[in-house]
C-alpha positions in Angstrom: -19.5 -40.3 -16.4 -18.8 -43.9 -17.7 -15.5 -44.4 -15.6 -17.6 -43.0 -12.2 -20.4 -45.8 -13.0 -17.8 -48.4 -13.4 -15.9 -47.4 -10.2 -19.3 -47.7 -8.2 -20.2 -51.0 -9.7 -16.6 -52.5 -9.2 -16.9 -51.3 -5.6 -20.5 -53.1 -5.0 -19.2 -56.2 -6.6 -16.1 -56.1 -4.3 -18.4 -55.8 -1.3 -20.6 -58.6 -2.2 -17.6 -61.0 -2.7 -16.1 -59.9 0.6 -19.2 -60.3 2.6 -20.0 -63.7 1.2 -16.7 -65.1 1.6 -17.0 -64.1 5.3 -20.4 -66.0 5.8 -19.0 -69.0 4.1 -15.8 -69.0 6.1 -17.6 -68.4 9.2 -20.3 -71.2 8.5 -17.5 -73.7 7.9 -15.5 -72.7 11.3 -18.1 -74.4 13.5 -16.8 -76.5 16.4 -19.3 -79.2 17.1 -22.9 -77.8 17.4 -21.6 -74.1 17.7 -22.4 -72.2 14.4 -21.1 -68.3 14.1 -22.8 -66.0 11.7 -21.7 -62.6 11.1 -24.0 -59.9 10.9 -23.7 -58.5 7.4 -24.9 -55.3 6.5 -27.0 -55.4 3.1 -26.5 -52.4 1.3 -28.8 -51.6 -1.5 -27.1 -51.7 -4.9 -26.4 -48.0 -6.6 -27.9 -48.1 -9.6 -27.4 -45.7 -12.6 -30.6 -43.7 -11.9 -29.8 -43.6 -8.3 -26.2 -42.3 -8.9 -27.5 -39.9 -11.5 -30.0 -38.6 -8.9 -27.1 -38.3 -6.1 -25.2 -36.2 -8.7 -28.0 -34.0 -9.5 -28.4 -33.2 -5.8 -24.9 -32.5 -5.4 -25.3 -30.3 -8.7 -28.1 -28.5 -7.0 -26.4 -27.9 -3.7 -23.8 -26.2 -5.6 -26.1 -24.1 -7.4 -27.4 -22.9 -4.5 -24.3 -22.2 -2.8 -23.2 -20.2 -5.9 -26.7 -18.2 -5.6 -26.1 -17.3 -2.0 -22.5 -16.0 -2.7 -23.8 -13.8 -5.4 -26.7 -12.6 -3.3 -24.1 -12.0 -0.4 -21.6 -10.0 -2.7 -24.3 -7.9 -4.2 -25.7 -7.0 -0.8 -22.3 -6.1 0.3 -21.9 -3.9 -3.0 -25.4 -2.4 -1.9 -24.2 -1.5 1.6 -21.0 -0.2 0.6 -22.7 2.0 -2.0 -25.1 3.3 0.6 -22.4 4.2 2.8 -20.4 6.3 0.1 -23.4 8.0 -0.7 -23.6 9.1 3.0 -20.1 10.0 3.3 -20.6 12.9 0.5 -20.3 16.4 1.6 -23.8 17.8 2.8 -25.5 14.3 2.4 -28.9 13.8 3.7 -30.0 10.6 4.9 -33.8 11.7 4.4 -33.2 12.6 0.7 -31.5 9.3 0.1 -34.2 7.4 1.8 -36.7 9.4 -0.3 -34.9 8.8 -3.5 -34.5 4.9 -2.9 -38.2 4.7 -1.8 -37.5 2.0 0.9 -34.4 0.7 2.9 -34.0 -3.1 4.0 -33.7 -3.7 7.8 -29.9 -4.1 7.1 -29.6 -1.1 5.3 -31.5 1.0 7.7 -29.7 0.1 10.7 -26.3 0.7 8.6 -27.4 4.0 8.2 -28.2 4.7 12.1 -25.1 3.5 13.2 -23.1 5.4 10.6 -25.1 8.7 11.8 -23.9 7.6 15.4 -20.4 7.0 14.8 -20.0 10.4 12.5 -21.4 12.8 15.2 -24.9 13.0 13.4 -26.8 11.2 16.2 -29.4 14.5 16.1 -30.7 13.0 12.3 -31.3 9.6 13.9 -35.0 10.1 14.8 -36.0 11.9 11.7 -34.7 9.0 9.6 -36.6 6.4 11.9 -39.9 8.2 11.6 -39.5 8.4 7.7 -38.4 4.7 7.8 -41.2 3.1 10.1 -43.8 5.0 8.3 -43.2 3.2 5.0 -44.3 -0.1 6.4 -46.4 -0.3 9.5 -44.8 -3.5 10.9 -41.8 -1.4 11.8 -43.7 0.3 14.6 -42.7 -2.2 17.3 -40.9 -2.0 20.8 -37.9 -3.6 19.5 -37.5 -0.8 16.8 -38.1 2.0 19.6 -36.1 0.5 22.3 -33.0 0.3 19.9 -33.7 4.0 19.0 -34.1 5.3 22.6 -30.9 3.3 23.3 -28.9 4.9 21.0 -30.2 8.7 21.6 -29.6 8.1 25.3 -26.1 6.9 25.0 -25.6 10.1 23.0 -27.1 12.2 25.5 -30.0 13.4 23.1 -32.7 13.1 26.0 -35.2 15.4 24.4 -35.3 13.2 21.3 -35.2 10.0 23.1 -38.6 11.5 25.4 -40.1 12.3 22.1 -39.4 8.5 20.9 -41.0 7.4 24.0 -44.2 9.7 23.6 -44.4 8.7 20.0 -44.1 4.9 21.0 -47.2 5.5 23.4 -49.3 7.5 20.7 -49.2 4.4 18.6 -50.6 2.3 21.6 -47.3 0.5 22.4 -46.4 0.0 26.1 -42.8 0.8 26.9 -41.0 -1.9 28.7 -39.0 -1.4 31.8 -35.9 -1.6 29.9 -36.9 1.4 27.9 -37.7 3.5 31.2 -34.4 2.5 32.4 -32.6 3.8 29.3 -34.5 7.2 29.7 -33.7 7.3 33.6 -30.0 6.5 33.2 -29.7 9.0 30.3 -30.9 11.8 32.2 -29.0 10.9 35.3 -26.0 10.4 33.2 -26.0 14.1 32.2 -26.8 15.2 35.4 -30.6 16.0 35.2 -31.6 13.8 38.2 -35.0 15.6 38.7 -35.9 14.3 34.9 -34.6 11.0 36.0 -37.1 10.6 39.1 -39.8 12.2 37.1 -39.8 9.2 34.7 -39.2 7.0 37.4 -42.3 7.7 39.1 -43.9 7.6 35.5 -42.6 4.0 35.3 -44.6 3.4 38.4 -47.6 4.9 37.0 -47.5 2.5 34.2 -47.5 -0.4 36.8 -43.8 -1.0 36.1 -41.7 -2.1 39.1 -38.3 -0.4 39.2 -35.7 -3.1 39.7 -32.2 -3.1 41.3 -30.6 -2.2 38.0 -33.0 1.0 37.7 -31.4 2.3 41.0 -27.8 0.9 40.2 -27.9 3.3 37.4 -28.9 6.2 39.5 -26.3 5.3 42.2 -23.5 5.0 39.7 -24.1 8.5 38.4 -24.8 10.1 41.7 -21.1 9.1 42.5 -20.0 10.3 39.3 -21.0 13.9 40.3 -19.8 13.3 43.7 -23.5 13.5 45.0 -22.9 11.0 48.0 -25.7 12.1 50.1 -28.3 11.2 47.5 -26.9 8.1 47.1 -28.2 7.1 50.7 -31.4 8.9 49.8 -31.7 6.5 46.8 -30.9 3.6 48.8 -33.8 4.5 51.2 -36.1 5.0 48.0 -35.1 1.4 47.1 -35.9 -0.1 50.7 -39.3 1.7 50.6 -40.3 0.5 47.3 -39.6 -2.9 48.3 -36.4 -3.4 46.2 -33.6 -5.3 48.1 -30.2 -4.3 47.6 -28.2 -7.1 45.9 -24.7 -8.0 45.5 -24.2 -5.7 42.5 -25.9 -2.9 44.3 -23.5 -3.3 47.3 -20.3 -3.5 45.2 -21.3 -0.4 43.2 -21.9 1.5 46.6 -18.3 0.5 47.8 -16.8 1.5 44.4 -18.3 4.9 44.4 -17.4 5.6 48.2 -14.0 4.6 47.5 -13.5 6.8 44.3 -14.6 9.6 46.6 -12.2 8.8 49.3 -15.1 8.4 52.0 -13.2 5.6 53.9 -15.9 5.3 56.8 -18.8 5.3 54.6 -17.1 2.7 52.2 -15.8 0.6 55.3 -19.2 0.5 56.8 -20.8 -0.6 53.6 -18.1 -3.3 53.1 -18.8 -4.8 56.8 -22.4 -5.0 56.0 -21.5 -6.7 52.7 -19.4 -9.2 54.7 -22.3 -9.9 57.2 -24.5 -10.9 54.2 -22.0 -13.1 53.0 -21.8 -11.5 49.4 -18.8 -11.7 47.0 -16.5 -8.6 46.3 -16.2 -8.2 42.3 -12.6 -7.7 41.0 -13.5 -4.2 40.1 -14.5 -3.4 43.7 -11.3 -5.1 45.1 -9.4 -2.7 42.7 -11.2 0.3 44.2 -10.6 -0.6 47.9 -6.9 -1.1 46.8 -6.9 2.3 44.9 -8.3 4.2 48.1 -5.9 2.5 50.5 -3.0 3.2 48.0 -3.9 6.9 47.9 -4.1 7.4 51.8 -0.9 5.1 52.2 -2.8 2.7 54.4 -0.2 -0.2 53.8 -1.5 -3.0 56.0 -5.1 -2.4 54.3 -3.5 -2.1 50.7 -1.4 -5.0 51.2 -4.7 -7.1 52.1 -6.4 -6.4 49.2 -3.4 -6.6 46.9 -3.1 -10.0 48.0 -6.6 -10.8 47.5 -6.3 -9.5 44.0 -3.3 -11.5 43.4 -4.8 -14.7 44.8 -7.8 -14.0 42.6 -5.8 -14.4 39.5 -6.9 -10.9 38.3 -4.2 -9.6 36.1 -2.6 -6.0 37.7 -1.7 -3.2 35.2 1.9 -2.0 35.2 0.8 1.3 36.5 -0.6 -0.1 39.7 2.6 -2.2 40.4 4.6 0.9 40.3 2.2 2.8 42.3 2.6 0.1 45.0 6.2 0.1 44.7 6.2 4.0 45.1 4.3 3.5 48.5 7.0 1.0 49.6 10.0 3.4 48.7 7.9 6.4 50.5 7.8 4.3 53.5 11.3 2.9 53.4 10.2 -0.8 53.3 12.7 -1.7 50.5 12.7 -5.4 51.0 8.9 -5.3 49.9 10.0 -4.4 46.6 11.7 -7.8 46.3 8.7 -9.7 47.3 6.7 -7.4 45.0 8.9 -8.6 41.9 8.3 -12.1 43.1 4.8 -12.0 43.0 4.5 -10.3 39.6 6.9 -12.8 38.3 5.0 -15.8 39.3 1.9 -14.2 37.4 3.4 -12.2 34.3 6.7 -13.7 34.0 10.1 -12.3 34.7 9.5 -8.8 33.0 11.9 -5.6 33.1 10.1 -4.4 35.8 10.5 -7.4 37.8 14.4 -7.2 37.6 14.2 -3.4 38.3 12.1 -4.0 41.5 14.5 -6.9 42.8 17.7 -5.0 42.1 16.5 -1.9 43.6 15.5 -3.8 47.0 18.7 -4.8 47.3 20.6 -1.8 46.1 18.6 0.2 48.7 19.6 -2.1 51.3 23.1 -2.0 50.2 23.4 -5.5 49.9 26.2 -6.5 47.5 25.4 -9.8 47.9 21.8 -9.5 47.0 22.7 -7.7 43.8 25.0 -10.2 42.9 22.5 -13.0 43.1 19.8 -11.2 41.0 22.3 -10.7 38.3 23.2 -14.2 38.5 19.7 -15.1 38.0 19.6 -12.8 35.0 22.5 -14.5 33.5 21.0 -17.8 34.1 18.0 -16.7 32.3 20.0 -15.1 29.5 18.4 -11.8 30.1 20.4 -8.8 28.7 21.6 -5.6 30.7 19.8 -2.5 30.0 20.7 1.1 31.0 18.3 1.0 34.2 20.1 -2.5 35.3 23.6 -0.9 35.3 22.4 2.5 36.9 20.8 0.7 39.7 23.9 -1.2 40.6 26.1 1.9 39.9 24.1 3.9 42.3 24.4 1.2 44.8 28.1 1.1 44.7 28.0 4.9 44.9 25.8 4.6 48.2 28.2 2.2 49.5 31.4 4.1 48.3 32.6 0.9 46.6 34.8 2.9 44.2 36.6 -0.2 43.1 33.4 -2.0 41.7 31.9 1.5 40.5 35.2 1.8 38.2 35.0 -2.0 37.1 31.5 -1.6 36.2 31.9 1.6 34.2 34.7 0.1 32.3 32.4 -3.1 31.4 29.3 -1.3 30.1 30.4 -1.3 26.4 31.1 -5.3 26.8 27.7 -5.6 28.3 26.1 -3.4 25.3 24.8 -0.9 27.9 24.9 2.7 26.4 24.9 5.2 29.3 22.4 7.9 29.5 22.2 11.4 31.3 21.5 9.3 34.9 24.9 7.5 34.2 26.7 10.6 33.5 25.0 12.0 36.9 26.3 8.8 39.0 29.8 9.4 37.5 30.1 13.3 38.4 28.4 12.6 41.9 31.1 10.0 42.6 33.8 12.3 41.5 32.5 15.0 43.8 33.2 12.7 46.8 36.5 11.7 45.5 36.3 9.2 42.8 38.8 9.3 40.0 36.5 9.3 36.9 39.2 9.9 34.3 39.1 6.4 32.6 35.3 6.7 32.2 35.4 10.1 30.8 38.1 9.3 28.5 36.3 6.0 27.2 33.3 8.0 26.6 35.1 10.9 24.5 36.9 8.2 22.5 33.8 6.3 21.6 31.9 9.6 20.8 29.2 9.1 23.6 29.7 12.5 25.1 28.9 14.4 21.6 25.6 12.7 21.4 22.2 14.2 22.0 21.2 13.6 25.7 18.9 11.0 26.8 17.2 9.6 30.0 16.6 5.9 29.4 16.6 4.8 33.0 13.4 3.6 34.8 11.4 6.5 36.4 11.4 4.2 39.7 15.3 4.6 39.7 14.8 8.4 40.4 11.9 7.9 42.8 14.3 5.8 45.3 17.5 7.9 44.6 16.4 11.5 43.5 18.1 13.4 40.8 21.4 13.6 42.7 23.7 16.6 42.7 24.8 16.7 38.8 21.2 16.3 37.5 19.9 19.0 39.9 22.6 21.4 38.9 21.9 20.5 35.3 18.1 21.4 35.7 18.9 24.7 37.5 21.3 25.9 35.2 19.2 24.9 32.2 16.1 26.7 33.3 18.3 29.9 34.0 18.9 30.1 30.1 17.1 32.4 27.8 14.1 30.1 26.4 15.3 30.6 22.7 18.9 29.4 23.7 17.4 26.3 25.2 15.1 25.4 22.3 17.6 26.2 19.4 20.5 24.5 20.7 21.2 20.6 20.0 22.3 19.5 23.8 24.8 17.0 23.9 26.4 15.4 27.1 29.5 17.5 26.7 27.4 20.6 26.4 25.7 19.8 29.7 28.7 18.9 31.3 30.5 22.2 30.2 27.8 24.3 31.5 27.4 22.9 34.9 31.5 23.4 35.4 31.2 27.0 34.2 28.4 27.5 36.5 30.0 25.7 39.4 
């Protein structure tokens, strides 16, 4: 302690000397009548008593912090112990509450969430009834709203209505939010008559339904494919003086799109455009999905571009479906564009290289394939079996046996392991006059033909080229075998080759 006090005193003494010297120096550095004075901050000297007070305060803060940590630890232990009791077989939360006499708010909501997550939501209302009756202040709108919300989410609408009636029995006035939970809960399970009953009761309580009340109904009518009822709901909204907002318009378009109702969807879309309302990204996806489904390429591309320009991330599944539409319509050059678009947003992934190579292979452009391969090498991207098979199939379609032979011989140096598609390409080439002896000898020598059959080629490759003669023959012969023979045998490439050769 003495060393600490000495340090403080020395520091004060040093600062005083420094300030004094500054004043003295500046006062003697006058030029003619100009005198400069420094604005020196005068500090109150730190005495032993003030230092002791500061140290005591620090010590007190430390004590408070330690106390809080201890309390937090005990609270955590208490909550964990309660959960362990609930996890026991045939545990009864009502008996546990009766034994504990009461729970804090944190303990109560922990139990309620536990019951919900462990598929015991039917016990929530009973536990709430017992807990709220212990202390009158717990009978409030906030607690009832949370209970109704949980029950409605779980589809326990009878219990949710009981909670609503119980709430009114205590003289509490239900809010619009509570009625919305009841209305949406009934409509979610397809009980629309009950939903409208409580919507009318809501009006009798002088609570005006808002757009979100009707939005939930519209969404659930769409879920049950009740599209005429959506129009009925819209008319009811207008008669109640509730105007359709941007969210409602987006919701209607999404539901009509999911139902494949193009004319209705486009009619609502035009109305939305005339009102200069904004399309949500989820609506853009719904529009893209429906045009994808019907193969309406021009409109599909329009909304694909809008999504792309909005910066909304596109899932790989959606990209593949776009590619499939282009393939089905022989629009192979679009695959390269699609690959470039995705690369600019997501980087040059395996799918990007696959799309770009497929584009040039389908167009029988050796130069195009070479350019993509060069880009891959510049980017130090390793080949995979999909890369090799696309190029091999391109050479096969061109009947370029020279490059086909060279590439087959290069597969080991490129560290590409063939698969059943590669074998199929070789035998399809042999079928039209290619000498595949070299490749077969190499595969036998390195043991590849005696490994279990695998197919690691991207499915888009088969979408473009189909299975080919060899793979079709494999499928036909394999399915003609006795089921037990198929399942009990370890199938190698050589087994399949022998089977097809024997069959032919």
